[in-house]
C-alpha positions as CSV (number, residue, x, y, z in Angstrom):
1,Q,0.0,0.0,0.0
2,V,1.4,3.3,-1.1
3,Q,1.4,6.1,1.5
4,L,2.6,9.7,1.1
5,V,2.8,11.4,4.5
6,E,3.1,15.2,4.5
7,S,4.5,17.4,7.3
8,G,4.9,21.1,7.7
9,G,2.5,23.9,6.8
10,G,0.1,25.4,9.2
11,L,0.0,29.2,9.9
12,V,2.8,31.1,8.2
13,Q,3.3,34.9,8.3
14,P,3.7,36.8,5.0
15,G,7.3,37.1,4.1
16,D,8.3,34.0,6.1
17,S,9.5,30.7,4.7
18,L,7.2,27.7,4.1
19,R,8.8,24.3,4.7
20,L,7.1,21.1,3.7
21,S,8.2,17.5,3.7
22,C,6.8,14.3,2.2
23,T,7.8,10.8,3.2
24,A,6.8,7.9,1.0
25,S,6.3,4.2,1.5
26,G,5.2,1.3,-0.6
27,L,6.8,2.4,-3.8
28,L,10.2,2.5,-5.5
29,F,10.8,6.1,-4.5
30,R,13.9,6.8,-6.6
31,F,12.0,6.2,-9.8
32,Y,9.2,8.7,-9.1
33,T,8.9,12.3,-9.9
34,M,7.9,13.9,-6.6
35,G,6.1,17.2,-6.3
36,W,3.9,19.7,-4.5
37,Y,0.6,20.9,-5.7
38,R,-1.6,23.6,-4.2
39,Q,-5.4,23.8,-4.3
40,T,-7.6,26.7,-3.3
41,P,-11.5,26.7,-3.1
42,G,-13.1,26.6,-6.5
43,K,-9.9,26.0,-8.4
44,E,-8.0,23.0,-9.7
45,R,-4.8,21.8,-8.2
46,E,-1.8,23.6,-9.6
47,L,1.8,22.6,-9.7
48,V,4.1,24.4,-7.2
49,A,7.3,22.5,-7.6
50,E,8.6,19.0,-8.6
51,I,11.8,17.1,-8.8
52,G,12.4,14.2,-11.2
53,G,13.4,10.7,-10.2
54,L,16.7,9.2,-11.2
55,G,18.4,12.6,-11.2
56,G,15.7,14.2,-13.2
57,P,15.2,17.9,-13.4
58,E,13.5,20.3,-11.0
59,K,10.5,22.4,-12.1
60,F,8.8,25.3,-10.5
61,A,5.7,27.4,-11.1
62,G,6.6,30.7,-12.5
63,S,5.6,32.6,-9.4
64,V,7.9,30.3,-7.3
65,E,11.0,30.6,-9.5
66,G,13.8,32.2,-7.5
67,R,12.0,31.7,-4.2
68,G,11.8,27.9,-4.0
69,A,14.1,25.0,-3.4
70,I,13.2,21.3,-3.7
71,S,15.3,18.3,-2.8
72,R,15.0,14.6,-2.2
73,D,16.8,11.9,-0.2
74,D,16.2,8.6,-1.9
75,S,17.8,6.7,1.0
76,K,15.0,8.0,3.3
77,N,12.2,8.1,0.7
78,R,11.8,11.8,1.5
79,M,11.3,15.0,-0.4
80,D,11.7,18.5,1.0
81,F,10.5,21.9,-0.2
82,V,11.2,25.4,1.0
83,M,9.5,28.5,-0.4
84,N,10.8,31.8,0.8
85,N,9.0,35.1,1.2
86,I,5.5,33.5,1.1
87,E,2.6,35.7,0.1
88,S,-0.9,35.8,1.4
89,G,-2.3,34.6,-1.9
90,E,-0.4,31.4,-1.5
91,S,-2.7,30.0,1.2
92,G,-4.3,26.7,0.3
93,V,-4.1,22.9,0.7
94,Y,-0.7,21.6,-0.4
95,Y,-0.6,18.0,-1.7
96,C,2.4,15.7,-2.1
97,H,2.3,14.0,-5.5
98,A,4.2,11.0,-6.9
99,I,4.2,9.9,-10.5
100,Y,6.1,7.3,-12.6
101,G,4.6,6.2,-15.8
102,S,0.9,5.3,-15.2
103,S,1.4,5.0,-11.5
104,E,0.3,8.2,-9.7
105,Y,-0.4,8.9,-6.0
106,W,-1.5,11.8,-3.8
107,G,-1.0,12.6,-0.1
108,Q,-4.0,13.7,2.0
109,G,-2.9,17.3,1.9
110,T,-1.7,19.8,4.5
111,Q,-3.4,23.2,5.1
112,V,-1.2,26.3,4.7
113,T,-2.6,29.6,5.9
114,V,-0.6,32.7,5.2
115,S,-1.7,35.4,7.6
116,S,-0.3,37.9,10.1
């Protein structure tokens, strides 16, 4: 059974850094592209950042370029993400995502609220 367990998020002040982690089990982690998506009410999930498996490239949403960093530790089945200078419009539910070929999985999501 595949599980993606998210940690981090919660209440973050504007201008601070958001730190999220995702730990996976039940899959061959090193092959999977791992990423974070954000969903706000009434909108579809949108990609925030992702990192490829087997040394694949990183990808960021345009608004996150220059503020975000994503990394992975295949020995721990863990992916970490940091976004600096977070803005109030970036509140939402952040989901961990894993994909390899036709195999795709989602975490349960973690709420991030940006507010002073």
